[in-house]
Each structure stands twice: as C-alpha cells, then as structure tokens.
C-alpha positions as CSV (number, residue, x, y, z in Angstrom):
1,M,-8.4,-0.3,-5.3
2,I,-5.9,-1.2,-2.5
3,R,-4.4,2.0,-1.1
4,I,-0.8,1.6,0.1
5,V,1.7,3.6,2.2
6,I,5.3,2.6,2.0
7,A,7.8,3.4,4.8
8,E,11.5,2.8,3.9
9,D,14.6,4.9,4.6
10,Q,16.5,3.7,1.5
11,G,15.4,6.2,-1.2
12,M,16.2,3.9,-4.1
13,L,14.3,1.0,-2.7
14,L,11.4,3.2,-1.8
15,G,11.1,4.5,-5.3
16,A,11.5,1.1,-6.8
17,M,8.7,-0.4,-4.6
18,K,6.4,2.5,-5.5
19,S,7.0,1.9,-9.2
20,L,6.5,-1.9,-9.1
21,L,3.4,-1.8,-6.9
22,S,1.8,1.0,-9.0
23,M,2.0,-1.3,-12.0
24,E,-0.6,-3.6,-10.4
25,D,-4.2,-2.7,-11.6
26,D,-5.7,-3.0,-8.2
27,M,-3.0,-1.1,-6.2
28,E,-2.3,2.5,-5.6
29,V,0.6,3.9,-3.6
30,V,-0.8,7.0,-1.8
31,G,2.1,7.9,0.4
32,L,5.9,7.5,0.9
33,A,7.7,7.8,4.3
34,K,11.3,7.7,5.2
35,N,11.0,7.0,8.9
36,G,8.5,5.6,11.4
37,E,7.3,9.1,12.5
38,E,6.4,10.0,8.9
39,A,4.7,6.7,8.4
40,I,2.4,7.3,11.4
41,A,1.5,10.8,10.2
42,L,0.7,9.5,6.7
43,V,-1.4,6.6,7.9
44,N,-3.4,9.0,10.1
45,E,-3.9,11.4,7.2
46,M,-4.6,8.9,4.4
47,N,-6.0,5.9,6.3
48,P,-4.7,3.5,3.7
49,D,-5.6,-0.2,3.4
50,I,-1.9,-1.3,3.8
51,C,1.3,0.1,5.2
52,I,4.5,-1.6,4.2
53,M,7.0,-0.9,6.8
54,D,10.8,-1.4,7.1
55,I,12.1,-2.0,10.7
56,E,15.3,-0.1,11.1
57,M,14.4,3.5,10.3
58,P,15.4,6.8,11.9
59,I,13.4,8.7,14.5
60,K,11.0,5.8,15.1
61,T,11.5,2.2,14.0
62,G,9.0,0.3,12.0
63,L,8.1,-1.7,15.1
64,D,7.5,1.4,17.1
65,A,5.3,2.8,14.4
66,A,3.4,-0.5,13.9
67,E,2.6,-0.6,17.6
68,I,1.2,2.9,17.6
69,I,-0.8,2.4,14.4
70,T,-2.4,-0.9,15.4
71,E,-3.5,0.6,18.8
72,K,-5.8,3.0,17.0
73,A,-9.2,1.4,16.6
74,D,-10.4,4.0,14.0
75,L,-7.7,3.0,11.5
76,A,-8.3,0.1,9.1
77,C,-4.7,0.0,8.0
78,K,-3.0,-3.4,8.0
79,I,0.7,-3.5,8.6
80,I,3.2,-5.5,6.6
81,I,6.8,-5.6,7.9
82,L,9.3,-5.9,5.0
83,T,12.8,-6.3,6.3
84,T,16.2,-7.9,5.9
85,F,16.2,-9.0,9.5
86,A,15.0,-12.6,10.1
87,R,15.3,-12.1,13.9
88,P,13.0,-14.0,16.2
89,G,12.8,-11.1,18.7
90,Y,11.7,-8.7,15.9
91,F,9.2,-11.2,14.6
92,E,7.7,-11.9,18.0
93,R,7.4,-8.2,18.7
94,A,5.7,-7.6,15.4
95,R,3.2,-10.4,16.0
96,K,2.3,-9.0,19.4
97,A,1.8,-5.6,17.7
98,G,-0.8,-7.2,15.4
99,V,1.0,-6.9,12.1
100,R,-0.6,-8.9,9.3
101,G,2.5,-9.8,7.4
102,Y,6.2,-10.2,8.0
103,L,8.3,-10.7,4.8
104,L,12.0,-10.6,3.9
105,K,13.4,-8.2,1.3
106,D,15.3,-10.9,-0.6
107,R,12.1,-12.4,-1.9
108,P,10.6,-11.5,-5.4
109,I,8.2,-8.6,-5.7
110,E,5.5,-11.1,-6.8
111,E,5.5,-12.5,-3.3
112,L,4.8,-9.1,-1.8
113,V,2.0,-8.5,-4.3
114,H,0.5,-11.9,-3.5
115,A,0.8,-11.2,0.3
116,I,-0.9,-7.8,0.0
117,R,-3.9,-9.4,-1.8
118,E,-4.1,-12.3,0.7
119,I,-3.9,-10.0,3.7
120,M,-6.7,-7.9,2.2
121,Q,-8.7,-11.1,2.3
122,G,-8.2,-11.4,6.0
123,R,-5.2,-13.8,6.1
124,R,-1.8,-13.4,7.8
125,I,1.4,-14.0,5.7
126,Y,4.7,-14.7,7.5
127,A,8.0,-15.7,5.9
128,P,8.5,-19.5,6.5
129,E,12.0,-18.9,8.0
130,L,10.4,-16.8,10.7
131,I,7.7,-19.3,11.6
132,D,10.6,-21.8,12.1
133,F,12.2,-19.4,14.5
134,V,9.2,-19.3,16.7
135,Y,9.3,-23.0,17.3
136,E,13.1,-23.1,17.7
137,D,13.3,-20.3,20.2
138,E,10.6,-20.6,22.9
139,S,12.8,-19.7,25.9
140,E,11.3,-17.5,28.6
141,N,12.8,-14.3,29.9
142,P,15.0,-15.4,32.8
143,L,15.1,-12.0,34.4
144,T,12.8,-10.9,37.2
145,E,10.8,-7.7,36.8
146,R,13.3,-5.8,38.9
147,E,16.3,-7.1,36.9
148,S,14.5,-6.2,33.7
149,Q,14.0,-2.7,35.1
150,V,17.6,-2.4,35.9
151,L,18.6,-3.5,32.4
152,E,16.2,-1.0,30.9
153,L,18.0,1.8,32.8
154,V,21.4,0.4,31.7
155,A,20.1,0.5,28.1
156,E,19.2,4.2,28.6
157,G,22.8,4.9,29.3
158,K,22.5,5.5,33.1
159,T,25.4,4.8,35.4
160,T,25.2,2.5,38.4
161,K,25.0,5.5,40.7
162,E,22.1,7.0,38.7
163,I,20.2,3.7,38.6
164,A,20.7,3.4,42.4
165,A,19.3,6.9,43.0
166,E,16.3,6.3,40.7
167,L,15.3,2.9,42.1
168,L,16.2,4.0,45.7
169,L,18.8,1.2,46.1
170,S,22.4,1.1,47.2
171,V,25.1,1.2,44.6
172,G,26.2,-2.2,45.8
173,T,22.8,-3.7,45.3
174,V,22.6,-2.4,41.7
175,R,26.0,-3.9,41.0
176,N,24.7,-7.2,42.3
177,Y,21.7,-7.0,40.1
178,I,23.9,-6.3,37.0
179,S,26.2,-9.2,37.9
180,T,23.1,-11.5,38.2
181,I,21.8,-10.2,34.9
182,L,25.0,-11.0,33.1
183,D,25.1,-14.5,34.6
184,K,21.5,-15.3,33.7
185,L,21.9,-14.0,30.1
186,G,25.3,-15.8,29.7
187,V,27.1,-12.6,28.5
188,G,30.2,-10.8,29.5
189,N,29.2,-7.2,29.6
190,R,26.3,-4.7,29.7
191,I,26.3,-4.1,25.9
192,E,26.0,-7.9,25.2
193,A,23.2,-8.1,27.8
194,I,21.2,-5.4,26.1
195,S,21.8,-7.0,22.7
196,R,20.7,-10.4,23.9
197,F,17.6,-9.1,25.5
198,K,16.7,-7.3,22.2
199,E,17.4,-10.3,20.1
200,K,15.2,-12.6,22.2
201,G,12.3,-10.1,22.2
202,W,11.8,-10.5,25.9
203,N,10.5,-6.9,26.4
204,K,9.3,-3.9,24.4
205,W,11.4,-1.2,25.9
206,Y,14.3,-1.6,23.5
207,K,14.3,0.6,20.3
C-alpha cells in the first residue's frame, strides 16, 4: 500500500484529491495539510511514501517544506510538487531540493496516479512543459555575491539606510549597488528586481 500525505491550501481540491486517490486499490491517504508547516509535521509523524505538495501555501510554501523534508535522511518520503505554476525558477528550485515529481494541476488525475506509481519504482516524473523551460532558460545569475546580498535585504523590506548599517557600507555605496542590480536585471524598480530574481530561480532566499 502506498501511503500518501497531501498538502494543499484549497479545501475543495484537497478533499477531491483525497477521494480520488483513495479509490485506487494500492493507495491510502494518511494525512491532509493546508500549509507547508502542517505538511512537515505530518510527514515527520506518519513517514508516508509520498507527499503531494502545492507550492503557494501559507506559513511555509511547498518548496520551503520540500527542502526541509528532503534534508532529513531518516525520512523515506518522496515529494511530488503539484501546482498551477509552470515557472522555470520554481521548477529548478524543486529539482535542487530533490523532488521526485513536478506536475501541473490542469492534467487528468490519471496522470498523477501513474506518476505516483512510477516514482515508487524509482523514476522521476516531470511535466514536459517544465523540461522545455530548463533548456530554454539557462542564463546564469548576473549578480555578484554582494549584489545578491543587497537584493536579499531589499526583499526583506529594509531601507537603504538599514542595509548600509547592516553591511557596514555607506548609504551612497548601497544606492550604487541597487542601481547596478536594476541595470543588470533589466528592470525599473526594486519590486521588479525581486520578482525577476525569484522567477529565474537564481537563489533560495526568496519565499
């Protein structure tokens, strides 16, 4: 019997997935979570074979939870990301976290069932659209380590003055870094810079 935990913040979809997967003779849904934090707790408690995880959930995202779960050597749980977001940055981060499957929600339930069985046999199952993204978007992070650090602090909501104090830099130097970041990323403001960095999957600090 394949023991499954499902993490999904949309209650109707969560219930529907449980009902559909429970109809399979070789599958049992042993836990339901509505956010990444609950998913981590359930996986630690139940140690299921599979955890099906949405990405954009409250408290902790599915990617945050996947990274924590896959780091634990004592857990045999295999992660399947099931999401509406066909974003190369999300997919790349999921692959680096060691997820065994990345599927899109608009596909039939039969494809999810097939993927679960294939993954239990040791295979990895990724949506074809996402594999295409990997080859279409191979650009490297153009920011230096210091520039990335500055952008991280910007993403945390810190002001130029606060960033300067934390990094022991002058306010003018921080402004220069931010100007360089915007130029390198080809964006017009800080919010667009954060969004682009997130979309590209160039770092793991974004949530």
